[in-house]
C-alpha positions as CSV (number, residue, x, y, z in Angstrom):
1,X,114.3,93.0,59.1
2,X,111.8,92.5,61.4
3,X,109.7,94.9,62.9
4,X,109.1,95.7,66.7
5,X,106.4,98.4,68.0
6,X,106.3,99.7,71.6
7,X,103.2,100.9,72.4
8,X,101.6,103.0,74.8
9,X,98.5,101.8,76.0
10,X,97.4,104.2,78.5
11,X,97.4,103.7,82.4
12,X,94.4,101.5,82.5
13,X,91.3,102.5,80.6
14,X,90.8,101.6,77.7
15,X,89.6,104.5,76.1
16,X,93.3,106.5,76.5
17,X,94.2,104.0,74.1
18,X,95.2,106.7,70.8
19,X,94.3,106.5,67.1
20,X,98.1,106.0,66.5
21,X,98.3,103.3,68.9
22,X,95.3,101.4,67.3
23,X,96.6,101.6,64.4
24,X,100.2,100.4,65.7
25,X,98.1,97.5,67.0
26,X,96.7,96.6,63.4
27,X,99.8,96.6,61.9
28,X,101.1,94.0,63.9
29,X,101.1,89.7,63.1
30,X,102.1,89.2,66.5
31,X,100.3,90.9,69.6
32,X,102.9,90.2,73.1
33,X,101.1,90.0,76.4
34,X,102.9,89.8,79.3
35,X,101.4,87.9,82.2
36,X,102.4,88.6,85.3
37,X,100.9,85.8,87.1
38,X,97.8,85.2,89.2
39,X,97.8,87.9,91.1
40,X,98.1,90.6,88.4
41,X,95.7,88.5,85.9
42,X,93.6,92.4,85.7
43,X,96.8,94.0,83.9
44,X,97.3,91.0,81.4
45,X,93.3,90.9,80.8
46,X,93.2,94.6,80.2
47,X,95.5,93.9,77.8
48,X,93.0,91.3,75.7
49,X,90.2,93.4,76.0
50,X,91.7,96.9,74.2
51,X,93.4,93.6,71.7
52,X,90.0,92.2,71.7
53,X,88.0,95.7,71.1
54,X,90.4,97.5,68.4
55,X,92.2,94.7,66.9
56,X,90.4,94.2,63.8
57,X,93.4,93.1,61.2
58,X,92.5,88.9,60.7
59,X,95.8,87.8,60.3
60,X,97.6,88.5,63.5
61,X,97.7,86.5,66.5
62,X,98.4,87.2,70.5
63,X,101.8,85.5,71.9
64,X,101.8,85.2,75.9
65,X,104.4,85.3,77.9
66,X,105.3,84.7,81.4
67,X,107.3,87.2,82.6
68,X,110.2,86.6,85.9
69,X,109.3,87.7,89.2
70,X,112.1,90.7,90.3
71,X,114.0,88.9,93.0
72,X,114.0,91.5,96.7
73,X,117.0,93.6,96.6
74,X,120.3,92.4,98.7
75,X,123.1,94.6,98.4
76,X,122.4,96.7,95.3
77,X,119.0,97.6,94.2
78,X,120.9,98.1,90.6
79,X,122.5,95.1,90.1
80,X,118.8,93.4,91.3
81,X,117.1,94.8,88.7
82,X,120.0,94.4,86.0
83,X,119.4,90.9,86.4
84,X,116.0,91.7,85.8
85,X,116.7,92.6,83.0
86,X,118.8,90.4,81.9
87,X,116.3,87.6,82.4
88,X,113.1,89.5,80.3
89,X,115.8,90.2,77.5
90,X,116.3,86.5,77.3
91,X,112.5,86.2,76.6
92,X,112.0,88.5,74.5
93,X,114.9,87.5,72.3
94,X,112.8,84.3,71.7
95,X,109.5,85.6,70.6
96,X,111.3,87.9,68.6
97,X,113.8,84.8,67.0
98,X,110.5,82.2,67.4
99,X,107.3,84.2,66.6
100,X,108.2,86.5,64.0
101,X,109.2,86.0,60.4
102,X,111.8,87.4,58.9
103,X,109.9,90.7,57.6
104,X,107.1,90.4,60.6
105,X,106.2,93.2,62.7
106,X,105.5,92.9,66.5
107,X,104.4,94.8,69.4
108,X,104.5,94.7,72.8
109,X,101.8,96.5,74.4
110,X,103.2,98.9,77.3
111,X,101.2,100.5,80.2
112,X,101.7,103.8,80.1
113,X,104.4,105.7,77.9
114,X,107.2,103.5,76.6
115,X,109.3,106.7,77.8
116,X,108.8,107.0,81.5
117,X,109.4,104.3,84.4
118,X,109.2,101.5,81.7
119,X,111.8,99.3,81.3
120,X,110.8,98.2,77.4
121,X,113.0,100.2,75.1
122,X,115.9,99.6,77.6
123,X,115.3,95.4,77.6
124,X,115.2,95.6,73.9
125,X,118.3,97.8,73.1
126,X,120.0,94.5,75.2
127,X,118.6,92.4,72.5
128,X,120.0,94.5,69.8
129,X,123.2,94.8,71.4
130,X,123.1,90.6,71.6
131,X,124.2,90.9,68.3
132,X,121.4,87.6,67.5
133,X,118.3,88.7,66.2
134,X,118.0,92.2,64.0
135,X,115.3,94.1,64.4
136,X,114.1,98.2,63.5
137,X,112.4,99.3,66.5
138,X,108.8,102.2,66.7
139,X,107.7,103.7,69.9
140,X,104.2,105.2,70.1
141,X,103.5,107.2,72.9
142,X,100.4,106.8,75.4
143,X,99.0,108.7,77.8
144,X,101.0,108.3,81.2
145,X,100.1,107.9,85.2
146,X,100.9,111.8,85.7
147,X,97.9,112.8,82.7
148,X,95.5,110.4,84.6
149,X,96.1,111.7,88.1
150,X,95.7,115.1,87.4
151,X,92.6,114.3,84.8
152,X,91.2,112.9,87.7
153,X,91.7,115.5,90.0
154,X,90.9,117.8,87.7
155,X,93.8,119.9,88.8
156,X,96.8,121.3,86.4
157,X,100.0,119.8,87.0
158,X,102.2,123.3,87.4
159,X,102.2,125.9,89.0
160,X,102.3,129.3,87.0
161,X,106.1,129.5,86.0
162,X,107.3,126.4,87.7
163,X,109.1,123.2,87.4
164,X,107.8,119.9,87.9
165,X,109.9,117.0,89.1
166,X,109.4,113.8,88.0
167,X,110.7,111.0,91.0
168,X,110.7,107.9,92.7
169,X,109.5,106.8,96.4
170,X,113.1,105.4,96.7
171,X,114.5,109.2,95.9
172,X,111.6,111.3,97.7
173,X,112.7,109.3,100.9
174,X,116.7,109.5,100.4
175,X,116.3,113.3,99.5
176,X,112.9,114.6,100.5
177,X,111.2,117.4,98.5
178,X,113.8,119.5,96.6
179,X,113.8,123.4,97.2
180,X,113.5,124.4,93.9
181,X,110.3,121.7,93.0
182,X,107.0,123.6,92.6
183,X,105.3,119.8,92.5
184,X,106.6,117.1,92.9
185,X,105.0,113.9,90.8
186,X,106.3,110.0,92.9
187,X,105.9,107.3,91.0
188,X,106.6,103.4,92.0
189,X,106.0,104.1,95.9
190,X,105.6,100.9,97.4
191,X,105.9,101.9,101.3
192,X,103.6,105.0,101.0
193,X,107.2,107.7,101.0
194,X,105.0,110.3,101.7
195,X,104.9,109.7,105.1
196,X,108.3,110.4,105.3
197,X,107.6,114.4,104.5
198,X,108.6,116.0,107.7
199,X,106.4,119.0,106.3
200,X,102.5,117.9,107.0
201,X,101.1,121.0,105.5
202,X,102.1,120.0,101.9
203,X,99.6,119.3,99.6
204,X,98.4,115.8,98.2
205,X,96.8,114.1,95.4
206,X,96.8,110.5,95.2
207,X,95.4,108.0,92.9
208,X,95.4,104.4,92.2
209,X,94.1,102.2,89.4
210,X,94.0,105.3,87.7
211,X,91.3,105.2,84.6
212,X,90.0,102.2,85.7
213,X,86.3,101.4,87.5
214,X,88.5,100.8,90.2
215,X,89.9,103.8,90.3
216,X,90.4,105.8,93.9
217,X,91.7,109.4,94.2
218,X,92.1,111.2,97.9
219,X,93.5,114.8,98.3
220,X,94.2,117.3,100.8
221,X,96.8,118.6,103.4
222,X,99.2,115.6,104.2
223,X,98.8,115.5,108.1
224,X,95.2,114.9,107.2
225,X,94.8,112.8,104.6
226,X,98.3,110.4,104.7
227,X,96.7,108.2,107.1
228,X,93.9,107.8,105.2
229,X,95.8,107.0,101.7
230,X,97.9,104.8,103.3
231,X,94.8,102.4,104.6
232,X,92.7,102.9,101.7
233,X,95.9,102.3,99.8
234,X,96.5,98.9,102.1
235,X,93.0,97.8,102.0
236,X,93.2,97.9,98.1
237,X,96.7,96.2,97.6
238,X,95.0,93.0,99.9
239,X,91.7,93.3,97.8
240,X,92.7,92.8,94.3
241,X,96.7,91.7,95.1
242,X,98.4,94.9,93.1
243,X,97.8,97.9,93.3
244,X,99.5,100.5,90.9
245,X,99.2,104.3,92.1
246,X,101.1,107.5,91.8
247,X,100.9,111.1,93.4
248,X,101.9,114.7,93.6
249,X,102.9,116.6,96.1
250,X,103.3,120.2,96.2
251,X,104.3,123.1,98.8
252,X,101.5,125.2,100.4
253,X,101.6,128.1,98.2
254,X,99.3,129.2,94.5
């Protein structure tokens, strides 16, 4: 039976790649490299650099594939994402069927960790449920943007004995900061949801392109640095054509 490795490659620094991930890359006959278009070519190029640096298996080959663009949400965000995942599942199924021999091993290289706000595992389950191609699945964890953010700011994610909430920009806008969340990490925020918070005394640690030479970090009281983050973020996004960022917010305290 075919074997698929879903490998977390870290948040952007090639040195985030673990020994387990390197071994996985070298077990694979085929390395699948997604291409999200010219504006995000940096993302594909980093995967290529990781393969160039760490893959020593002379039998492995790379297969690049185009990722369809997700439509703008209309009446339902979930329906839009579901349609997008279905389109990607068709691509994955074709790759597995056509590029892997019956007992071959393929690898998908995933930003950060496959278990945190990444859809590859859900999409592969769609492929499995279709029943047209069989495969075994193995997940190799990676360093997340959350860990990279804390490292870049040289700070702990949690306060003593307190909780951590990981959420999205959409939910932060809709729900605000939960009263019982000691620290809140926000991901997938394309609209600077921190600006919707009424309490401008909360502390924010923000970072973009974490672990890369282009890394940008800003921290401070939200009322003091919120506008700066928004300006820096927009300038960086315009310059590169894309941005990947995350941030931590917490109420004043310890």
